[in-house]
C-alpha positions as CSV (number, residue, x, y, z in Angstrom):
1,M,90.4,101.7,87.4
2,N,93.7,102.0,85.6
3,D,96.6,103.9,87.2
4,S,95.2,103.5,90.7
5,E,96.1,101.9,94.0
6,L,94.0,100.6,96.9
7,T,94.5,101.4,100.5
8,V,92.7,99.2,103.0
9,S,91.6,100.4,106.5
10,N,89.5,99.2,109.4
11,F,86.5,100.9,111.0
12,D,87.3,101.6,114.6
13,G,86.0,98.9,116.9
14,S,84.9,96.7,114.0
15,Y,86.3,93.8,111.9
16,M,84.8,95.4,108.8
17,K,87.4,96.8,106.3
18,Y,87.0,99.5,103.7
19,G,89.0,100.7,100.7
20,V,90.1,104.0,99.4
21,V,91.2,104.3,95.7
22,S,93.9,106.8,94.8
23,S,96.3,107.4,91.9
24,G,99.0,104.8,91.5
25,N,100.5,102.2,89.2
26,K,98.0,99.3,89.7
27,T,94.7,98.4,88.3
28,V,91.9,98.4,90.9
29,F,88.6,96.6,90.5
30,K,85.4,97.5,92.4
31,Y,82.3,95.3,92.3
32,T,79.1,96.8,93.7
33,Y,75.9,95.1,94.8
34,V,72.9,97.3,95.9
35,A,70.0,95.5,97.5
36,P,66.5,96.4,96.4
37,D,64.9,99.2,98.5
38,E,61.8,98.4,100.6
39,E,59.8,101.6,100.5
40,Q,57.8,100.6,103.7
41,I,61.0,100.1,105.8
42,A,63.0,103.0,107.0
43,D,66.8,102.8,106.8
44,D,66.8,99.4,105.0
45,E,69.3,100.5,102.4
46,Y,72.1,97.9,102.0
47,S,75.0,97.7,99.6
48,E,78.3,95.8,99.3
49,Y,81.6,96.6,97.7
50,I,84.4,94.2,96.8
51,Y,87.7,95.8,96.0
52,F,91.1,94.3,94.8
53,E,94.1,95.4,92.8
54,I,96.5,93.7,90.4
55,D,99.7,94.7,88.6
56,S,98.8,96.9,85.7
57,D,101.0,95.0,83.2
58,L,99.0,91.7,83.5
59,D,96.8,90.4,80.8
60,S,95.5,87.5,82.9
61,F,95.8,86.2,86.4
62,F,94.8,83.4,88.8
63,I,95.1,84.2,92.5
64,E,94.1,81.9,95.3
65,N,94.0,81.6,99.1
66,D,97.1,83.1,100.9
67,A,98.1,85.0,97.7
68,L,94.9,87.0,97.9
69,K,96.4,89.2,100.5
70,D,98.7,90.6,97.8
71,T,95.6,92.0,96.0
72,K,94.3,93.8,99.1
73,L,91.0,92.0,98.5
74,I,88.2,93.3,100.8
75,L,84.5,93.1,101.2
76,T,82.8,96.2,102.6
77,K,79.1,96.2,103.7
78,S,77.3,99.5,103.8
79,C,74.1,100.0,105.8
80,F,72.7,101.3,109.1
81,C,74.5,98.5,110.9
82,Y,77.4,97.9,113.2
83,W,79.9,95.0,113.1
84,P,81.7,94.9,116.4
85,Y,85.2,93.6,116.4
86,D,85.4,89.8,116.4
87,S,88.7,88.0,116.2
88,E,87.1,85.1,114.4
89,K,85.9,87.4,111.7
90,D,89.2,89.4,111.4
91,V,90.8,86.8,109.1
92,A,92.2,86.9,105.6
93,P,89.8,86.1,102.7
94,M,90.2,82.6,101.2
95,G,89.2,81.4,97.7
96,I,90.0,82.3,94.1
97,I,90.0,85.2,91.7
98,Y,90.9,84.9,88.1
99,G,90.6,87.2,85.2
100,E,91.4,87.8,81.6
101,K,91.8,91.0,79.7
102,I,89.4,90.9,76.8
103,S,90.1,94.4,75.4
104,P,92.1,97.5,76.5
105,T,89.3,98.5,78.8
106,K,87.4,95.2,79.6
107,W,88.2,92.4,81.9
108,D,86.3,89.1,82.4
109,I,86.6,88.4,86.2
110,T,85.5,85.4,88.2
111,L,85.5,85.5,92.0
112,S,84.6,82.9,94.6
113,V,85.9,84.0,98.0
114,T,85.0,83.6,101.7
115,F,85.4,86.9,103.6
116,Y,85.4,87.3,107.4
117,G,85.6,83.5,107.9
118,D,82.0,82.7,106.8
119,E,80.7,85.1,104.2
120,T,81.0,83.7,100.7
121,R,80.6,85.9,97.6
122,S,80.8,84.7,94.0
123,F,80.4,86.4,90.7
124,N,81.5,86.3,87.1
125,T,81.2,89.6,85.3
126,V,82.9,91.9,82.8
127,F,84.5,95.0,84.3
128,I,84.8,98.1,82.2
129,L,87.8,100.1,83.4
130,K,87.8,103.9,83.5
């Protein structure tokens, strides 16, 4: 999302973080994963969202480890679940994100990051900005 900014918050009593996108001067990326629904299981819906932001004047970037905090990188899990606060999980993400602008509205992004100390997520995809 062009002309945006990301605000990161915590759920009360949980280590889980969530993001809110609003107008701003950054470019915000949102990756969504939705698990297949099992019709025979009630309340099994599960999805994940990975958010991060970069300066809007960049055409490429490579960001790793401690520098990831500057991108406000977060993983949010959404389901009928509760993740109680755990200081071992309330840690900064570690890994890499790199990307290259391939058109005015498309970015090729690769991410390989460990969130919450032990939850690794990886993808390589093309984002189409709105």
